[in-house]
N, C-alpha and C positions, 0 to 999 in steps of 0.2 A: 516445914510441913508441905505436903503436896498441894498444888494449886487447886482451888475449887472453881470449876467452871460454872458460869451463871448464864443459863439459857443459850449456850452456844456463842456468847459474845463476851469476850474479856474474861478475866478471872480475878480472884482474890487469894492471897497467900500470906503466910507469916514469915517474917525475917526477924528472928529474935523474939522480942515481945511486941513488935510493931507490925500492923497489917499493911500490906502493899496491894496494889492493883496493877493489872496489865490490860491494855485495850488496843485494838487494831486501828492503825492510822497509816494511810498511804502504803499499805502492804507491810508494815512493820508492827511489832508488838512493843508498845510504849510502857515502860515500868514507871510507877509513881508511888511514893509513900503517902499513906493517909495521915501519917503523923499521930496515929491513935492506936491504942491497945485494944480497942473495941472493934469486933468484926462488923458490927452494924454501921459504924462510921465508914469503913472501907466500902461496904455495899452502897451506901449513899453516894460516896464520891465516884464510884464506878458508874453508877446510874447517871450521875450528872455529866460525866465525861462522855458517855455514849450518846446521851441526848444532845450535847453540844455538837458532837461530830455529825449527827444525823441532820440537824437544822443549819449546819454551817457556821456555828458560833463557837467553835472550839478555840480556846485560848491557850491552855497548857499551864503547867505549874510555874515556869520561869516568868512568863508574861504577866501572870497574876500577881507577882510580887512587886512589879514596877509601880512606883508611886508618882504622883504629880510633882512632888518636890524633886525627884530625880530627873523628870523631864524638864523642869524649870532650870536645873543646873546645866543640863545639856544645851539649852538655848544660850545661856550666858557664856558657856565655853565656846559655842559656835561663833558668837560675836567676838570673843577674845582671840580665837585662833585665826579667824579671817580678817582681823583688824578692821571690823566694821565700825561705822560711825555710831555715836550715841550708846556706847557701852554703859555709861552711867544710867541712861534711861532703862536699858535692859535690866540692869541690876535692881532698879527701883520696882520695875514690873515684877521681877522674880520674887522680891520680898512681899509684894501684895498678894501674888498668887499663892505662895507658900504659906502666908499668914492665914489665908482663908481655907484652902484645900488641905493644908497640913499633910498628914500621913495618908490621905485618901489614896487608894489604889487607882491607877489610871483607868483600868477597865470598869471601875465602879462609877465613873463620872458620867452623868447623863445631862441632857439639856435642862432638866428641871433644876439641878444643882447649879448649873451655870447661871440660870436666871436668878437664883437666890443670891449669887455673888453680885450680879448686876444691881439688884435691888439694894444690897448693902452698900455698895460703892455710891449709888445715887443718894442714899440716906446720909452718907458721909459728906455729901456736897461735891463729889467729883463730877467734872464736866463729861458730857458724852464722848468727846474726842479723847479724853484721858482714859476713860473706861474702854473705848475701842482699841487703844494701843495695848492695853493689858490683855484684852481678849485676843488680839492678834498674836501677842506673845504666847498665850496659852495654845492657840492653834499651831503655832510654830513648834511648840514642844511636842505635841501629838504627831505632827508630820515628821519631825526628826526621829521620834521613837519608832514610827512605822518604817522609815527608811533604814534604820539600823536593825530592824526586825526584833526590837525589844518588846513591841506590842503589836497587836493585829488590827485594831480598829480605833476609831476616834468618834467622839460625840459630835452632834450638830451644835455649833457655837454661833448663836445669833449676834448680829452687830446692830448698834444703835444708829439712828439717823442723826447726822451732824448738820447743824445749820450755821455754817461759818462763811456764807457767801458775802463778799464785799467787806469782810472784816480784815483788819490788819494791814493798813497802808500808812506810810509816813509821808505826809506832805513836806515840802522843802523847809518851811518854817518850823515844823515840828521836829524834823531831823536836826536842824541847827541848834534848837533849844535843848533837845534831849542829849545831843552829843556833848554840849558844854557842861551838862550836869553829871556826865560820867567821870569816873576816875581817869587820870591822865593816861594810864596804860591801856585803857579800853577805848579811848577816843579814836585812835587810828583803826582799831578793829571795826568800829561802827562805820567809819568812812569807807573802808574796803567793802564791807557788807552792803552799804547803801548803793555803791556804784556797780558792784558785780553780781549781787544776789546769790553769792555762794553760801553753801550750808555752813553752819557754825563750826563744825569740827574740821572741815576742809580749810577754813581760815586759820583756826588755832593751831592746826598741824603744819601749816605752810612753813617751809624752810628755804634758806637762801639758795640752796642748790637747784631750786625750782624757779628762781628768778634770774632774768637776764636784763640788767639795767641798760646795757648798751643797745640791745634790741627792743627794750621796753616791753618785755613779755613776761608773763607768769604762766606756768604750766602745772596741770594736775595730770599725773601719769595714769594710763588705763589700769583699772583694778583698785584705784585709791578713792574712787567716788562711789556714791550710792548706786548709780546705774552702771558702774564698772567701765564707763567710757572716759577717755581723756578729755581734758579741757585746756584751752589756751585763751588768754585775754591779752589785749594790748593796752599798756598803761598810757594815760594821757591826762592832762589837766591836774585837777586836785588829787586824783588817784595816784598819778605819777609822783606828785610832790609828797604825798603821804608815804609811799614806799621808799623814796629817796631819804626822807627824814628818818625812817626806821633804820636804814642802812647807816646813817651817820651816828645814830644812837648806839649802835652795836660796836663801834670802834673803841678800842681802849687806848692803844698807842699806834703811831705810824712810824715805821722804820724806813728811812730813805732806801729806795731800791727794792723793798720787800713789801709783801702783802701786809695789811694791818692785822694786828692781833685782835681776834674777834671775841666778843663777850658771849654770844648765844647763837646757836644755829637756827633758831626760830625767828621768823620775821616779826611776829608779835609776841612780846614776852613781858613779864613783870619782874624787874630786877634781875634779869638773866635767867629766869625760870619760865618754863612754858605755862601759859594761862590754862588752868584746869576748869575752874567753875566761876564764871563772871556774874552769877546771879545776885550776889550781895550788892555789888556796885550798881547793877542793872535795876534792882528793886528800889534802891535809894534814889536813882535818877527818875524813876517813874513817880515816886512820891513827891519829889521836888518840882517836877514839871506838870503834875496833874494828868500825865498821859499814862494812866494806871493799867490800861489794857495792852500796851505795846510790848511786843516780843521781838527778840533778835531775829526770829524766823520771818517776821513781817517784812524785813528787807528783801527777801526773795520775791515776794509779790510786788513790792515797790519798784525794784529794779526792772522786773519784767514789764510792768505797766509803763514806766518812764522811758524805757528803751523803745517800745512800740509807739508811744505818743510822740517820741522824738523823731519818728520816721524810720526806725530800724526795722528791717524785715523780720517777721516772726521767727523764721528758722534761724536767722543769725542771733536774735535775742535768746533763743533757746540754747544755742551753742555757748553763749556767754554765761548764762545763769546756771546751765547744767540741767535744765528740764528736758526729760527724754520725750515727753508727749506735750501736745499743746493744750492739755486739759486745764492748765492754770489760766489760760486765756479765756476758755469757755466758762470756767467756774467763777471767775471774778469779772467777767464781762470786760476784759481788757481789749480795747480796740484803738486803732489810730483814728483820732477825730478828724484829721485832715482827709483821710480816706472817706469818712462819712460825709463830709462837706462836698467832696468831689462827686460822690455817688448821688447826693441830693441834687447837685447842679446838672449832672448828666440826665437824671430822671426827668427833671423839669424841662430840659431842652428837648428831650425825646417826646414828651407829651405835647409840647407846643408844636413840634414838627408834624405830629399826627393831625392836629387841628387844621394846620394849613393845607395838608395834603388831602384831607377828606372833603373840603368845601362844605362843612356842616353849617346848616342854617338853623338858627335858634328857633324853637317853637314859641308861638305866641301864647300868652297867658289866657286862661278861660275868661271870657267876658270882654276881651279886648275887641274894639271895633275893627272890622276887616274892611278894607277898601277895595 
């Protein structure tokens, strides 16, 4: 059937039994099926498309079909393809997001629905930090969708305030007690984390080709860390002893004049297999020691604090732990107490020197006899 023009903008026409529309966009005529045998449905769709174009809210048929679940899958794939840390956390966030938003179309999501999600997660007892990670996951999904030109816009996603200042440190006695309560295969992991402050996945992924026991160094190559920068640490003391012990554990037999036959390429392992999820043993240790709030990530803050308190320059401490900015020192008020004592001494000496230089005479109290 011949196309029917509507007021000089766009048109509607039949293709078989289905009504189609055409509308002008960027100098082209865009065809789109209404999916309906009713002419009135085609007219409504054409009117909506022309209105979207006029106000700059045009989406188009392809973008309208994209669901939040599809965006969530894209984020998980991004983690997997780029070998990012915490793939397991991303998968858990994906399940949460998909469980709530289900088959919602991405362009139908608004801030009001996001707030309903936040309210539900709070009712479930989730901490603000946990909810924020899930919201960040949702934001990432929309950003990837826009980058891939699958969708055209994203909603405003508010974040919750987190009050985690000065939480999560291991004092030396706590560390020793907690480590002893861990399973044998996790104790060296805890020791390495305590001294280096490295992220969990970097430790569990560590392989012997990154270790030089002769030079006493361990390296993370650029692109394998969260901030994409390489790291190197020097082994000493208990940390060196721990890594050497792991090397001895991986030997099976030693043939004279040849390298030992090796059990596992990973520095830290469980019976020759890479450690995947230490939560079961970790939670058991928390229950046994009464340190119920301790997390493996707390070793990052502990190492940063102890390095600085031990007199290590902040920039050097950041190189060891892998912190890209000094925000960890600001957020947890990590300072070198010796520096504070030195500052207090210098301040006091300066004030006293000003007293001597000014020849200040103390004022007499009101009512005192004057001679």
